[in-house]
C-alpha positions in Angstrom: -68.8 112.5 -113.1 -69.6 109.6 -115.3 -66.8 110.5 -117.7 -64.3 110.7 -114.8 -65.4 107.3 -113.5 -64.9 105.8 -116.9 -61.4 107.5 -117.1 -60.5 106.1 -113.7 -61.5 102.6 -114.9 -59.2 103.1 -117.9 -56.3 104.1 -115.6 -56.9 101.1 -113.5 -57.0 98.7 -116.4 -53.9 100.2 -118.0 -52.1 99.9 -114.6 -53.0 96.2 -114.5 -51.7 95.8 -118.0 -48.3 97.4 -117.0 -48.1 95.1 -114.0 -49.0 92.1 -116.1 -46.2 92.9 -118.6 -43.8 93.3 -115.8 -44.8 89.9 -114.3 -44.4 88.3 -117.7 -40.9 89.9 -118.0 -41.9 91.6 -121.3 -39.3 93.7 -123.2 -38.3 97.1 -121.7 -39.6 98.9 -124.8 -43.0 97.3 -124.5 -43.3 98.2 -120.8 -42.2 101.8 -121.4 -44.7 102.2 -124.2 -47.6 101.0 -122.0 -46.3 103.2 -119.1 -46.4 106.2 -121.4 -50.1 105.5 -122.1 -50.8 105.2 -118.4 -49.2 108.5 -117.7 -51.2 110.1 -120.5 -54.4 108.7 -119.0 -53.5 109.9 -115.5 -52.8 113.4 -116.8 -56.4 113.5 -118.2 -57.7 113.1 -114.6 -56.9 116.7 -113.9 -54.1 118.8 -112.5 -54.2 117.4 -109.0 -54.1 113.8 -110.2 -51.8 114.4 -113.1 -49.1 116.0 -110.9 -48.7 112.8 -108.9 -45.4 111.2 -110.0 -45.8 107.7 -111.3 -42.7 105.6 -110.4 -42.0 102.4 -112.2 -40.1 100.2 -109.7 -37.3 98.0 -110.9 -37.5 94.6 -109.2 -34.6 93.8 -106.9 -34.2 90.2 -106.8 -31.9 90.6 -103.8 -31.4 86.9 -103.0 -30.9 85.6 -106.5 -27.5 84.2 -107.2 -26.2 84.4 -103.7 -26.8 80.9 -102.3 -25.8 78.5 -105.1 -27.7 75.2 -105.0 -29.3 76.2 -101.7 -31.4 78.8 -103.7 -34.1 76.1 -104.0 -34.7 76.5 -100.2 -35.7 80.2 -100.6 -39.3 81.1 -100.0 -40.3 83.0 -103.1 -43.2 85.5 -102.9 -44.7 88.1 -105.2 -46.2 91.4 -104.3 -49.4 92.7 -105.8 -47.4 94.4 -108.6 -45.9 91.1 -109.6 -42.5 92.0 -108.2 -40.4 88.9 -107.2 -39.8 89.0 -103.4 -38.6 86.4 -100.9 -38.4 85.8 -97.2 -34.9 86.3 -96.0 -32.8 83.1 -96.1 -30.1 84.4 -93.7 -29.0 87.6 -92.0 -25.8 88.1 -94.1 -27.3 89.2 -97.4 -29.7 91.8 -95.7 -26.6 93.1 -93.8 -24.6 93.5 -97.0 -27.5 95.4 -98.6 -27.8 97.6 -95.5 -24.1 98.6 -95.8 -24.5 99.4 -99.5 -27.7 101.4 -99.1 -26.3 103.5 -96.2 -22.7 103.8 -97.7 -21.2 102.3 -94.6 -17.6 101.1 -94.9 -16.7 100.2 -91.3 -18.9 98.5 -88.7 -18.9 95.7 -86.1 -22.3 94.4 -85.1 -24.4 91.5 -83.9 -28.0 90.7 -84.9 -30.5 88.1 -83.7 -33.6 87.6 -85.9 -35.7 85.0 -87.7 -34.8 83.5 -91.1 -36.8 81.1 -93.3 -35.9 77.9 -95.3 -38.1 75.9 -97.6 -36.6 72.8 -96.1 -37.8 69.4 -94.7 -38.0 70.1 -91.0 -36.5 67.7 -88.5 -37.5 69.0 -85.0 -35.2 66.6 -83.1 -32.2 67.9 -85.1 -33.1 71.6 -84.6 -33.9 72.0 -88.3 -37.0 74.2 -88.9 -38.5 76.3 -91.7 -38.7 79.3 -89.4 -35.9 79.8 -86.9 -33.6 82.3 -85.2 -30.0 83.0 -86.1 -27.5 85.1 -84.2 -24.9 86.7 -86.4 -21.8 88.7 -85.7 -20.0 90.5 -88.5 -17.0 92.8 -89.0 -17.0 95.0 -92.1 -14.1 97.2 -93.2 -10.7 97.3 -94.8 -8.2 95.8 -92.3 -4.9 93.9 -92.3 -5.4 90.2 -93.3 -6.8 87.6 -90.9 -7.0 89.8 -87.8 -10.9 90.2 -87.9 -11.2 86.6 -89.1 -9.2 85.4 -86.1 -11.5 87.5 -83.8 -14.6 85.9 -85.3 -13.2 82.4 -84.6 -12.3 83.5 -81.0 -15.8 84.8 -80.5 -17.3 81.5 -81.8 -15.2 79.5 -79.5 -16.1 81.7 -76.5 -19.8 81.3 -77.2 -19.7 77.5 -77.6 -17.4 77.2 -74.5 -19.7 79.4 -72.3 -22.8 77.4 -73.3 -21.1 74.3 -72.0 -22.3 72.1 -74.9 -19.3 69.8 -74.6 -16.3 69.4 -76.7 -16.4 71.0 -80.2 -14.3 71.4 -83.2 -14.2 74.3 -85.7 -13.4 73.2 -89.2 -11.6 75.8 -91.3 -10.9 76.0 -95.0 -10.7 78.7 -97.8 -12.8 79.0 -100.9 -9.6 80.1 -102.8 -8.0 76.8 -101.9 -11.0 74.9 -103.0 -11.2 76.7 -106.3 -7.5 76.3 -106.9 -7.8 72.6 -106.1 -10.7 72.2 -108.5 -8.7 74.0 -111.2 -5.6 71.8 -110.9 -7.7 68.6 -110.8 -9.4 69.6 -114.1 -12.9 70.6 -113.0 -14.5 72.9 -115.6 -15.1 76.5 -114.4 -18.9 76.1 -115.0 -19.0 73.2 -112.5 -17.0 74.7 -109.6 -20.0 75.7 -107.5 -22.0 72.5 -108.1 -18.9 70.3 -107.3 -18.3 72.5 -104.3 -21.8 71.6 -103.1 -21.1 67.9 -103.5 -17.8 68.1 -101.5 -19.7 69.9 -98.7 -21.7 66.7 -98.1 -18.7 64.8 -96.9 -19.5 65.4 -93.2 -22.8 63.5 -93.8 -22.0 60.8 -96.4 -19.0 58.7 -97.5 -16.5 59.8 -100.1 -17.8 57.0 -102.4 -21.3 58.5 -102.3 -19.9 62.0 -103.0 -17.8 60.6 -105.9 -20.8 58.8 -107.4 -22.8 62.1 -107.3 -20.0 64.0 -109.0 -19.6 61.4 -111.7 -23.1 60.0 -112.2 -25.2 63.1 -111.6 -22.9 66.0 -112.4 -20.9 64.5 -115.3 -17.4 64.8 -113.8 -14.7 62.5 -115.2 -13.8 59.7 -112.7 -10.1 60.7 -112.7 -11.0 64.3 -111.9 -13.1 63.1 -109.0 -10.3 60.8 -107.8 -7.9 63.8 -107.8 -10.3 65.8 -105.7 -10.7 62.9 -103.3 -6.9 62.8 -102.7 -7.2 66.4 -101.3 -10.6 66.6 -99.6 -10.0 63.7 -97.4 -7.1 65.5 -95.6 -7.4 67.4 -92.4 -5.1 68.7 -89.7 -3.5 71.8 -88.4 -0.9 74.3 -89.5 1.4 71.4 -90.5 -1.1 70.5 -93.2 -1.0 74.1 -94.4 2.8 73.9 -94.6 2.5 70.6 -96.5 0.2 71.9 -99.1 2.4 75.0 -99.6 5.0 72.6 -100.8 2.5 70.6 -103.0 4.0 70.8 -106.5 0.6 71.3 -108.2 -1.4 73.3 -105.6 1.4 75.7 -104.8 1.5 76.7 -108.5 -2.1 78.0 -108.4 -2.3 81.6 -107.5 -5.7 81.5 -105.8 -4.7 78.4 -103.7 -1.4 79.9 -102.7 -3.1 83.1 -101.5 -5.5 81.1 -99.4 -2.8 78.9 -97.9 -0.8 81.9 -97.0 -3.7 83.5 -95.2 -4.5 80.3 -93.4 -0.9 80.1 -92.1 -1.2 83.6 -90.8 -4.6 82.8 -89.3 -3.2 79.9 -87.3 -0.5 82.2 -85.9 -3.2 84.5 -84.5 -5.4 81.6 -83.3 -2.4 80.3 -81.3 -2.0 83.7 -79.7 -5.7 83.7 -78.9 -5.3 80.3 -77.3 -7.8 78.4 -79.5 -5.6 76.7 -82.1 -6.4 73.3 -80.5 -10.1 73.8 -81.3 -9.4 74.5 -85.0 -8.9 71.9 -87.8 -7.9 72.7 -91.3 -10.4 70.5 -93.2 -10.2 70.4 -97.0 -13.7 68.8 -97.2 -15.3 71.9 -95.8 -16.9 73.8 -98.7 -19.9 75.9 -97.4 -22.3 75.9 -100.3 -23.2 79.6 -100.2 -21.9 81.4 -103.3 -21.0 84.7 -101.6 -18.0 83.4 -99.6 -14.7 84.6 -101.1 -12.0 83.5 -98.6 -11.8 81.8 -95.2 -14.8 79.6 -94.3 -15.5 77.8 -91.0 -18.0 75.6 -89.3 -18.3 74.4 -85.7 -19.5 70.8 -84.9 -19.9 69.2 -81.5 -17.7 66.2 -80.6 -20.0 64.1 -78.4 -19.6 60.3 -77.8 -22.5 58.1 -76.6 -20.3 56.9 -73.7 -20.2 60.3 -72.0 -22.5 60.4 -69.0 -24.8 57.9 -70.5 -25.9 60.4 -73.2 -27.2 59.5 -76.6 -25.5 61.2 -79.6 -27.4 64.3 -80.7 -27.4 64.6 -84.5 -27.8 68.3 -85.1 -25.0 68.9 -87.6 -23.1 72.2 -87.4 -24.1 74.6 -84.6 -22.2 77.7 -86.0 -20.6 78.7 -89.3 -19.3 81.6 -91.2 -16.6 83.1 -93.4 -15.3 86.0 -95.5 -17.5 87.6 -98.1 -15.7 90.5 -99.6 -17.8 90.9 -102.8 -21.3 90.8 -101.4 -21.7 94.5 -100.5 -20.5 95.5 -104.0 -23.4 93.6 -105.6 -25.9 96.0 -104.0 -23.8 99.2 -104.6 -24.8 101.1 -107.8 -21.1 101.9 -108.4 -19.9 98.4 -107.3 -17.9 99.7 -104.4 -16.7 96.8 -102.3 -16.6 96.5 -98.5 -14.6 93.5 -97.1 -16.7 91.6 -94.6 -16.3 88.5 -92.3 -18.8 87.1 -89.9 -20.3 84.1 -88.2 -23.8 82.7 -87.5 -25.0 80.7 -84.5 -27.9 78.4 -84.9 -30.1 79.2 -81.9 -32.7 76.5 -82.3 -30.0 73.8 -82.9 -28.4 74.7 -79.6 -31.7 74.7 -77.8 -32.3 71.1 -79.2 -29.0 69.9 -77.9 -29.6 71.4 -74.4 -33.2 70.1 -74.2 -32.2 66.6 -75.3 -29.3 66.5 -72.9 -31.6 67.5 -70.0 -34.1 64.9 -71.0 -31.4 62.2 -71.0 -30.3 63.3 -67.6 -33.9 63.5 -66.4 -33.5 67.2 -65.6 -36.2 69.8 -66.2 -35.8 72.7 -68.5 -35.9 75.9 -66.5 -38.4 78.2 -68.1 -37.8 81.3 -65.9 -34.9 83.3 -64.4 -36.9 83.8 -61.2 -34.8 83.2 -58.1 -37.5 83.1 -55.5 -41.3 82.9 -55.2 -42.9 84.9 -52.5 -45.6 82.6 -51.0 -48.0 82.6 -48.1 -48.9 79.8 -45.7 -52.4 81.2 -44.8 -55.2 83.3 -46.3 -55.4 87.1 -46.2 -51.7 87.7 -46.6 -51.7 89.2 -50.1 -50.6 92.6 -48.8 -47.6 91.1 -47.0 -46.6 89.2 -50.1 -46.8 92.4 -52.2 -44.7 94.3 -49.7 -42.0 91.5 -49.6 -41.8 91.0 -53.3 -41.4 94.8 -53.7 -38.5 94.7 -51.2 -36.9 91.9 -53.1 -37.3 93.7 -56.5 -35.8 96.9 -55.1 -32.8 94.8 -54.0 -32.3 93.4 -57.4 -33.7 89.9 -56.6 -35.6 88.2 -59.4 -38.8 87.4 -57.5 -42.4 86.8 -58.3 -45.7 85.8 -56.7 -48.9 84.0 -57.9 -51.6 86.4 -59.0 -54.2 85.1 -56.6 -55.4 86.6 -53.3 -55.4 83.4 -51.3 -53.4 80.6 -53.1 -52.9 77.3 -51.4 -49.4 76.7 -50.2 -49.2 73.3 -52.0 -50.1 75.0 -55.3 -47.4 77.6 -54.8 -44.8 75.0 -54.1 -45.9 72.9 -57.1 -45.6 75.9 -59.3 -41.9 76.4 -58.2 -41.1 72.7 -59.0 -42.7 73.0 -62.5 -41.0 76.3 -63.3 -37.6 75.4 -61.8 -37.7 78.2 -59.3 -35.0 77.3 -56.7 -36.3 79.1 -53.6 -39.6 79.9 -51.8 -39.9 82.8 -49.3 -42.9 81.8 -47.2 -44.9 84.3 -45.1 -47.1 83.0 -42.3 -48.9 84.6 -39.3 -46.3 83.2 -36.9 -43.4 84.3 -39.1 -44.8 87.9 -39.1 -45.0 87.9 -35.3 -41.4 86.6 -35.0 -40.0 89.0 -37.7 -38.7 86.1 -39.9 -39.3 84.6 -43.3 -39.3 80.9 -43.9 -36.9 80.2 -46.8 -37.4 76.8 -48.5 -35.1 75.1 -50.9 -37.4 73.6 -53.6 -34.9 70.8 -54.5 -34.1 69.6 -50.9 -37.4 70.8 -49.3 -35.3 72.0 -46.4 -36.7 75.1 -44.6 -35.0 77.6 -42.4 -36.2 80.8 -40.7 -34.3 83.9 -41.8 -34.6 87.3 -40.2 -36.3 89.6 -42.6 -33.4 92.1 -42.7 -31.1 89.2 -43.7 -33.3 87.7 -46.4 -31.8 89.6 -49.4 -28.2 88.6 -48.4 -29.2 85.0 -47.9 -31.0 84.7 -51.2 -28.1 86.3 -53.1 -25.7 83.9 -51.3 -27.7 80.9 -52.2 -28.1 82.0 -55.9 -24.4 83.0 -56.1 -25.3 86.5 -57.1 -22.9 89.3 -56.0 -24.2 91.6 -53.4 -25.3 95.1 -54.5 -23.1 97.6 -52.6 -24.9 100.7 -53.8 
């Protein structure tokens, strides 16, 4: 037994040596040599132990090289074997990996989940290190711009239904940007870093962006000026037509393809009735490296004069684009699946809504409850339970306080704090008369409703359609 214990110690130490070499990124030959020694030692433990297959995992550095300069915001981790791992930065890269792993070539889906950024948080602007995103994606080989137009339609529907105020969706194409950089004389090696600078134009002036390009990134001033002539333009389909006639840009194959697709996209957006919400903006760059075609970003248009509100500086609330090459990066055979999608910033939207309600001195409703079943006197718990059950069975969102004999004032105060609009009050006299006292929390008006009419009255007041089943 002592010999076996010593052998197990040797196996453990050799395993640690393999993991250490792996962590140090030693040569493949050196790692394989030490793995062979480890297998030999494990075989000496006996037939049962020796038959266990030892698997040397190849690290998947899944997120590396997908986010450009934003890679510095990725939370890097290491597992116990020294393998480089990370918290997910977005939902797009995991989706692409899922498609590749499961050999899926056609899917439409949405996904709501947490993502993580090693960022400087700004709570008032809805910027966090841990937050939720809602993604919608269409994967598959389809005719140009049809799924792209649907994504933009969905984005506009979401932002309109949330009633956040006027908004604008900026649209551009990475092929147009790359073509523009090429004709302006940007070296290929600087495309992505210059793209990142251009993407800051929604936050800082052109002069500041130019200074960064020239002073920090070594771009020639005349090249920066050429870029400036383009990226300060924005408009609609007329700008697309104008650039199609541009003597330099129209000679670049990539830019020409991008402009052609944008022209087609605007045709579909007009048919969808949302062209007035879309702006072709040459300054939109979207720093993520995996975008290959159309890119877009939604921003709110809110003036301080509207309803006495203060401007809410939350940046973009939704964004997305086409990423046709991402799935192929995870497929062993490099098989590509064209994809396009969008992402909604959930917390950013919450920040806007909360700040707006604060400005208007309105409370945030924390529950969907339509009515609280309350009692005016003691020893009426059984009656409250019977009534709340009746309301639940009728599809009413109702609740009651979990106390046998709550004070009426406490029940009313709870409704005001939680934003519950109605209170159904049971009292001894109401039980005798066969009625329920229905109270409006906002106006404090009370009216007696016959018990058999209560469901219909609550639904009428909460604008909920009657259940005819």
